[in-house]
Backbone bond lengths (Angstrom), bond angles and torsions (degrees), N, CA, C in turn:
res aa  C-N    CA-C-N  psi(-1)  N-CA   C-N-CA  omega(-1)  CA-C   N-CA-C  phi
1 M - - - 1.422 - - 1.508 105.15 -
2 G 1.343 116.75 119.15 1.470 123.94 179.62 1.555 110.15 -79.26
3 P 1.332 116.72 165.84 1.442 122.54 -174.15 1.579 107.62 -62.16
4 V 1.355 118.08 -39.17 1.458 120.09 -179.34 1.593 109.35 -64.75
5 T 1.291 114.35 -48.18 1.469 118.08 -179.35 1.574 108.44 -63.90
6 A 1.288 118.78 -37.96 1.461 121.78 -178.54 1.472 110.80 -61.09
7 V 1.365 114.95 -49.28 1.460 118.81 -178.71 1.522 110.04 -64.84
8 K 1.281 117.77 -41.29 1.451 124.62 178.20 1.551 111.04 -55.07
9 H 1.325 115.12 -37.47 1.483 120.17 -175.36 1.535 111.64 -97.16
10 G 1.366 117.11 14.29 1.459 119.78 174.35 1.523 114.24 85.94
11 V 1.304 119.38 14.76 1.454 124.36 179.38 1.555 106.19 -104.44
12 S 1.291 118.37 132.77 1.451 118.61 179.24 1.543 109.58 -71.45
13 K 1.298 114.04 161.63 1.483 119.70 179.54 1.460 111.16 -62.15
14 A 1.338 119.47 -33.37 1.435 121.96 -177.59 1.586 108.36 -74.50
15 A 1.292 117.06 -32.77 1.469 118.76 -177.70 1.534 114.58 -86.27
16 A 1.383 113.94 -7.48 1.548 118.00 -177.09 1.547 109.58 -61.53
17 P 1.363 123.94 -42.09 1.416 117.45 179.30 1.518 115.10 -63.78
18 V 1.336 112.99 -36.99 1.473 118.90 175.84 1.512 112.96 -59.53
19 A 1.365 113.81 -46.07 1.472 122.07 -177.34 1.553 106.96 -67.75
20 A 1.270 118.33 -36.32 1.474 117.94 178.36 1.516 112.92 -68.75
21 G 1.380 114.88 -32.44 1.468 119.47 179.52 1.481 109.25 -71.61
22 V 1.361 119.22 -37.26 1.403 121.15 178.67 1.524 110.81 -65.81
23 L 1.328 116.19 -43.59 1.433 121.43 177.23 1.554 112.64 -58.76
24 L 1.364 113.64 -38.67 1.488 119.73 179.69 1.510 108.92 -64.75
25 V 1.349 117.59 -46.68 1.454 120.68 -179.71 1.494 113.05 -63.26
26 L 1.358 116.50 -41.57 1.437 120.17 176.85 1.489 111.73 -63.31
27 G 1.289 116.81 -39.35 1.458 120.78 179.59 1.509 112.26 -64.08
28 L 1.394 113.78 -41.93 1.498 117.76 176.28 1.509 111.45 -63.12
29 L 1.285 117.06 -42.63 1.546 119.76 -179.59 1.505 107.73 -63.01
30 A 1.339 117.18 -40.56 1.511 119.42 -173.48 1.517 110.93 -75.92
31 S 1.387 116.09 -13.77 1.473 115.36 -176.93 1.545 111.95 -79.28
32 G 1.269 116.60 1.54 1.504 117.35 176.20 1.480 109.29 109.54
33 G 1.309 115.47 133.20 1.467 120.31 175.16 1.504 110.97 -81.53
34 C 1.289 115.17 169.61 1.423 122.48 176.65 1.530 113.74 50.94
35 A 1.303 119.24 -126.27 1.454 120.76 -173.81 1.594 107.88 -98.91
36 A 1.260 120.51 4.77 1.443 121.99 -171.03 1.550 111.36 -85.71
37 R 1.279 117.00 38.90 1.486 120.05 -176.68 1.507 107.92 -55.44
38 G 1.335 112.77 128.62 1.468 120.10 -178.58 1.477 116.97 83.87
39 A 1.292 116.43 -7.04 1.468 121.70 179.34 1.501 109.49 -130.87
40 M 1.307 117.52 131.48 1.450 119.75 -176.29 1.506 109.33 -85.79
41 P 1.375 117.12 123.44 1.460 120.20 -179.67 1.522 110.55 -66.19
42 H 1.283 118.50 152.03 1.466 121.95 172.58 1.535 104.17 -67.69
43 P 1.323 118.90 151.69 1.436 120.95 178.63 1.583 110.67 -64.87
44 F 1.334 112.71 136.08 1.433 119.48 -176.76 1.559 104.93 -78.32
45 P 1.357 115.08 150.70 1.495 117.58 178.76 1.538 109.67 -75.04
46 S 1.309 115.62 166.30 1.396 123.03 176.91 1.524 109.18 -77.16
47 P 1.337 115.52 151.11 1.490 115.94 -178.66 1.558 108.49 -72.17
48 S 1.364 115.46 152.43 1.386 117.87 177.73 1.504 110.52 -107.26
49 D 1.321 117.28 -78.16 1.423 121.31 -174.56 1.544 111.23 -110.52
50 Q 1.326 118.98 123.67 1.435 120.73 -174.47 1.475 111.44 -86.53
51 R 1.341 122.25 -6.25 1.479 121.84 170.68 1.440 110.91 -65.47
52 T 1.343 118.71 145.29 1.443 121.21 -178.98 1.466 111.96 -124.10
53 S 1.350 117.57 147.85 1.462 121.21 177.00 1.521 110.22 -62.28
54 A 1.345 115.06 -31.99 1.501 119.74 -177.99 1.505 108.05 -66.86
55 E 1.336 121.22 -29.41 1.437 124.54 176.05 1.542 112.96 -74.62
56 R 1.365 115.25 -25.05 1.455 118.31 -175.46 1.556 113.34 -89.66
57 G 1.276 116.40 -7.56 1.495 116.70 175.82 1.581 113.88 171.35
58 P 1.291 114.74 160.21 1.487 118.99 -175.83 1.551 109.38 -73.95
59 S 1.335 115.79 151.65 1.411 123.02 171.08 1.560 108.49 -147.74
60 A 1.366 114.02 171.08 1.476 117.52 -176.02 1.491 107.87 -74.23
61 G 1.336 116.54 164.34 1.448 123.39 174.81 1.550 109.51 120.86
62 N 1.309 115.60 -135.14 1.462 120.69 -177.17 1.508 110.19 -121.31
63 P 1.332 116.97 79.94 1.476 118.53 -174.76 1.546 111.21 -68.24
64 A 1.283 121.68 -25.32 1.420 121.81 -177.84 1.521 110.33 -66.84
65 V 1.406 113.34 -40.79 1.491 118.32 173.69 1.474 113.02 -60.03
66 V 1.296 116.66 -43.89 1.464 125.84 179.33 1.571 109.89 -60.03
67 G 1.323 114.72 -46.67 1.525 117.58 175.92 1.455 112.75 -58.45
68 T 1.326 119.52 -42.86 1.432 122.21 177.25 1.551 112.06 -59.80
69 A 1.305 111.48 -49.35 1.466 118.96 -178.11 1.516 111.21 -61.89
70 L 1.378 118.99 -43.63 1.462 119.74 -178.79 1.564 110.98 -69.13
71 A 1.296 116.87 -25.41 1.476 118.59 -179.06 1.518 109.91 -72.29
72 L 1.347 119.60 -15.34 1.391 124.59 178.70 1.507 114.87 -92.02
73 R 1.364 117.43 1.47 1.462 119.20 176.52 1.521 111.70 -54.39
74 G 1.329 114.76 138.71 1.464 120.10 -176.97 1.470 116.68 93.08
75 V 1.348 119.14 -12.62 1.460 121.21 174.77 1.499 109.79 -66.07
76 P 1.318 119.19 134.31 1.438 121.33 -173.93 1.563 111.02 -68.46
77 Y 1.348 112.08 154.26 1.471 120.60 174.53 1.533 105.66 -78.26
78 L 1.323 114.79 138.97 1.486 123.08 176.07 1.467 106.17 -143.08
79 N 1.290 120.56 116.64 1.432 124.87 177.73 1.531 109.99 -60.03
80 G 1.298 119.12 120.17 1.449 125.02 -173.17 1.581 114.16 85.81
81 G 1.339 115.93 -0.82 1.435 119.00 -174.87 1.543 113.53 -74.65
82 T 1.284 114.85 141.01 1.482 123.53 -176.11 1.546 113.90 -133.06
83 T 1.247 117.78 10.74 1.488 125.28 -175.15 1.529 111.12 -132.25
84 P 1.321 116.81 166.28 1.501 120.35 177.41 1.579 112.48 -64.90
85 R 1.294 116.91 -5.65 1.457 117.00 173.69 1.491 109.31 -78.74
86 G 1.347 120.65 -15.85 1.429 124.42 180.00 1.544 108.17 166.27
87 F 1.407 115.08 139.08 1.457 123.76 -178.81 1.504 110.76 -127.10
88 D 1.291 116.05 149.34 1.461 121.71 156.08 1.571 104.10 -101.46
89 C 1.330 117.43 176.06 1.504 117.81 -169.18 1.554 110.46 -61.87
90 S 1.310 117.58 -48.89 1.457 118.84 -175.69 1.550 111.07 -73.16
91 G 1.266 118.68 -31.39 1.482 122.45 174.47 1.578 110.52 -65.56
92 F 1.300 115.19 -34.73 1.489 120.71 174.91 1.521 109.84 -62.97
93 T 1.305 118.71 -55.56 1.463 123.32 -175.36 1.558 107.99 -63.92
94 Q 1.289 117.25 -41.73 1.456 120.43 178.77 1.544 108.41 -61.18
95 Y 1.278 119.64 -47.56 1.484 120.74 -178.52 1.482 110.52 -63.80
96 V 1.383 118.63 -47.50 1.443 119.09 -173.69 1.547 110.51 -61.04
97 Y 1.341 114.84 -46.08 1.505 117.46 -178.64 1.520 110.86 -68.42
98 A 1.334 120.41 -30.14 1.489 123.25 179.45 1.532 110.34 -64.79
99 Q 1.408 116.03 -29.33 1.463 119.40 178.85 1.497 110.71 -68.71
100 H 1.363 119.05 -11.97 1.426 124.62 -179.67 1.579 111.08 -118.71
101 G 1.303 114.92 24.64 1.451 121.35 176.02 1.511 116.58 70.54
102 I 1.337 116.76 16.74 1.482 119.99 -176.56 1.539 105.97 -110.31
103 V 1.331 115.92 120.35 1.505 119.84 -176.05 1.526 104.04 -94.48
104 L 1.370 111.54 129.76 1.470 124.21 174.09 1.487 109.50 -114.51
105 P 1.384 120.13 147.14 1.403 120.92 170.66 1.513 110.10 -64.54
106 R 1.377 118.50 166.70 1.458 123.38 -173.68 1.472 113.02 -77.09
107 D 1.322 119.65 -35.86 1.499 119.62 -170.76 1.481 113.79 -101.89
108 V 1.326 119.10 155.82 1.421 124.55 -176.57 1.479 113.10 -60.44
109 R 1.329 120.99 -46.71 1.409 125.41 -176.95 1.551 112.81 -58.23
110 T 1.345 116.71 -39.89 1.407 123.51 177.91 1.573 110.19 -73.81
111 Q 1.327 117.60 -37.31 1.469 120.66 175.59 1.517 108.94 -60.39
112 F 1.341 118.13 -37.39 1.461 122.88 -179.06 1.511 111.58 -62.04
113 Q 1.313 119.81 -16.56 1.415 123.18 -178.25 1.546 112.06 -96.13
114 Q 1.335 116.24 -1.34 1.462 120.92 -175.78 1.517 109.19 -91.83
115 G 1.391 112.80 156.83 1.480 118.07 172.39 1.558 110.44 70.42
116 V 1.339 113.02 -157.41 1.425 122.86 -175.89 1.571 110.47 -118.55
117 A 1.267 115.02 136.19 1.481 119.32 176.75 1.473 111.97 -62.02
118 T 1.350 118.09 139.86 1.470 124.93 -179.92 1.499 106.30 -138.11
119 G 1.340 115.41 144.45 1.482 120.18 -179.56 1.523 109.88 -78.44
120 A 1.372 115.11 159.28 1.441 121.05 178.79 1.512 113.24 -57.15
121 G 1.323 116.63 -34.76 1.456 120.98 178.96 1.537 114.62 -75.35
122 E 1.316 116.12 -8.51 1.463 122.55 -171.64 1.591 110.20 -112.55
123 L 1.378 114.80 7.87 1.505 115.27 -174.22 1.535 110.82 -62.06
124 A 1.349 112.22 141.69 1.479 121.13 175.59 1.495 105.31 -121.66
125 V 1.380 115.60 157.89 1.492 119.08 -176.98 1.539 105.06 -61.77
126 G 1.270 114.87 137.87 1.460 123.46 176.20 1.547 110.91 96.75
127 D 1.352 119.21 -9.37 1.468 118.43 174.76 1.484 112.01 -65.75
128 L 1.386 118.56 149.98 1.432 119.86 174.91 1.476 108.88 -89.39
129 I 1.298 117.78 134.52 1.469 125.17 -179.23 1.526 107.48 -112.37
130 F 1.345 114.74 133.94 1.509 117.67 -175.62 1.499 109.90 -121.59
131 F 1.369 113.79 148.63 1.442 120.80 -176.54 1.506 106.63 -136.04
132 A 1.345 115.18 154.61 1.454 124.16 168.73 1.476 108.36 -104.39
133 T 1.400 117.10 96.65 1.448 121.37 -174.63 1.513 114.81 -100.36
134 A 1.294 116.43 -13.36 1.470 118.94 179.80 1.541 110.08 -82.73
135 R 1.289 115.94 146.19 1.494 121.09 -178.86 1.557 108.48 -54.01
136 E 1.254 113.60 132.13 1.495 123.87 177.53 1.545 110.77 57.87
137 A 1.340 119.63 22.36 1.446 122.28 179.71 1.528 109.58 -77.43
138 M 1.328 116.18 137.30 1.423 120.01 174.10 1.491 110.40 -115.33
139 D 1.378 116.05 1.78 1.432 124.54 -176.84 1.547 110.35 -116.38
140 A 1.311 116.75 161.11 1.407 120.12 -178.69 1.542 110.53 -66.45
141 T 1.354 116.72 127.81 1.436 121.77 178.79 1.538 112.40 -126.00
142 H 1.329 115.75 -4.14 1.446 120.37 -178.15 1.500 110.92 -149.35
143 V 1.392 118.88 139.99 1.403 120.05 -177.37 1.569 109.31 -131.01
144 A 1.276 117.22 151.47 1.480 121.88 177.82 1.549 107.69 -145.09
145 I 1.346 113.60 173.78 1.464 119.77 176.54 1.476 110.25 -114.97
146 A 1.387 117.77 129.32 1.449 122.57 178.26 1.492 109.14 -69.65
147 I 1.364 116.00 135.02 1.486 118.56 -178.99 1.518 113.79 -118.35
148 G 1.398 116.16 -1.30 1.447 118.82 176.92 1.493 108.98 126.47
149 G 1.348 116.89 150.87 1.435 120.42 -170.98 1.506 112.39 59.23
150 D 1.297 115.46 -129.20 1.465 117.88 174.67 1.539 112.04 -110.46
151 Q 1.353 113.50 21.59 1.525 116.32 -177.14 1.466 113.59 -100.21
152 F 1.301 113.89 155.82 1.457 122.07 175.56 1.591 109.60 -144.83
153 V 1.355 113.02 159.14 1.431 119.09 175.63 1.488 108.95 -115.98
154 H 1.328 117.36 142.49 1.456 119.39 -174.89 1.609 110.00 -159.87
155 A 1.309 112.63 174.33 1.469 120.66 178.58 1.566 106.13 -114.17
156 P 1.372 116.90 84.20 1.466 116.89 176.66 1.521 112.26 -82.31
157 S 1.305 114.42 160.12 1.474 116.75 -174.11 1.542 114.76 -88.92
158 S 1.321 117.88 -14.23 1.481 117.26 -173.15 1.528 114.31 -73.31
159 S 1.319 115.57 -58.80 1.517 115.98 -175.22 1.498 110.52 -89.14
160 G 1.279 117.25 -7.90 1.476 120.77 169.62 1.472 118.32 82.14
161 V 1.396 118.77 16.04 1.489 116.74 174.82 1.516 110.63 -141.98
162 V 1.299 115.52 152.69 1.476 120.39 173.52 1.536 109.12 -61.36
163 R 1.310 118.13 130.81 1.451 121.11 -172.53 1.516 111.16 -155.94
164 V 1.312 113.37 170.01 1.486 121.80 -177.78 1.541 109.86 -101.15
165 E 1.275 116.41 137.89 1.510 122.82 178.15 1.487 109.77 -132.58
166 S 1.291 115.57 172.76 1.473 123.97 179.71 1.510 109.15 -110.23
167 L 1.306 118.82 129.39 1.450 124.45 179.22 1.561 108.51 -68.36
168 S 1.274 118.96 -21.17 1.490 122.38 179.52 1.562 112.75 -81.33
169 A 1.345 116.34 -13.26 1.459 120.54 176.54 1.524 108.18 -58.41
170 P 1.351 118.68 136.56 1.477 122.75 -175.26 1.543 112.85 -50.83
171 Y 1.382 115.26 -42.31 1.443 117.31 -177.80 1.528 113.07 -59.23
172 W 1.421 114.89 -46.28 1.471 119.80 -174.96 1.561 109.35 -78.43
173 S 1.239 121.34 -41.24 1.467 124.56 179.46 1.528 109.94 -58.34
174 A 1.316 119.24 -41.41 1.448 121.76 -178.39 1.534 111.93 -69.40
175 R 1.379 116.04 -23.95 1.438 119.56 -175.51 1.559 112.31 -106.04
176 Y 1.338 118.33 2.65 1.459 122.95 -177.63 1.530 109.01 -60.04
177 L 1.332 116.80 132.54 1.475 122.02 -178.04 1.503 111.04 -112.00
178 G 1.322 117.31 -39.97 1.462 120.98 -178.54 1.543 109.13 164.48
179 A 1.326 114.12 177.85 1.492 119.39 179.41 1.530 108.35 -137.91
180 R 1.293 114.39 154.17 1.453 122.71 179.38 1.522 109.99 -131.00
181 R 1.317 115.34 136.85 1.441 121.70 175.35 1.527 109.97 -105.20
182 L 1.338 114.76 119.83 1.475 118.05 -178.32 1.523 108.64 -75.58
183 V 1.292 115.74 131.20 1.445 122.24 -179.29 1.515 109.46 -106.16
184 P 1.324 119.40 122.48 1.466 120.58 179.11 1.453 110.48 -55.39
185 A 1.332 117.65 147.15 1.493 124.01 -171.83 1.588 107.89 -61.20
186 R 1.317 120.38 -39.34 1.414 119.46 179.60 1.511 113.27 -64.95
187 A 1.367 116.83 -35.61 1.524 119.80 178.26 1.546 107.64 -67.74
188 A 1.344 115.84 -43.31 1.460 118.22 -179.01 1.611 111.01 -64.03
189 A 1.284 113.37 -38.39 1.496 116.31 179.95 1.542 109.61 -67.19
190 A 1.337 116.83 -35.98 1.433 121.97 -175.15 1.606 108.74 -68.33
191 R 1.317 117.09 -31.65 1.460 121.46 175.68 1.451 116.45 -71.99
192 N 1.381 118.36 -23.15 1.451 120.46 -177.98 1.491 111.56 -86.95
């Protein structure tokens, strides 16, 4: 908003940069959270129970990754965020795995191409779980980390904090797209 437009619309010249900044932030938020650029995600449900099956007992998979992810519960959502000051969904998974020496691409759609596909009934702790949360999306727009049972931890945009959810919740089960198991480079090389 230029100074002339600002004055014309009742905003002082001094307040014009602030108004332009607010409009920019609102525009970024409306452009879609996580990887749903250009498509507005459906509202995420509110969290129910914060207890996790991963906290109740050991299971196969990658418990160290899950421990790191669970330690970040409560970190605020930040569109484009990749640090503990704030995460979006793919920034969260990228950060968590990087703490364990595993490099993930930055965006959800590319993360969905990593590792090996695994069925919903074969989920192990540490698997990446993908959802199509944007209206009419047929592609991955949201990612989370399996923590055991039917639970996962993620950085959703609605309530604004990293939290635990249940895959069996109607919202998530209706939008489930698939899961990927990240295979360490040395294990992948040994198979070839």
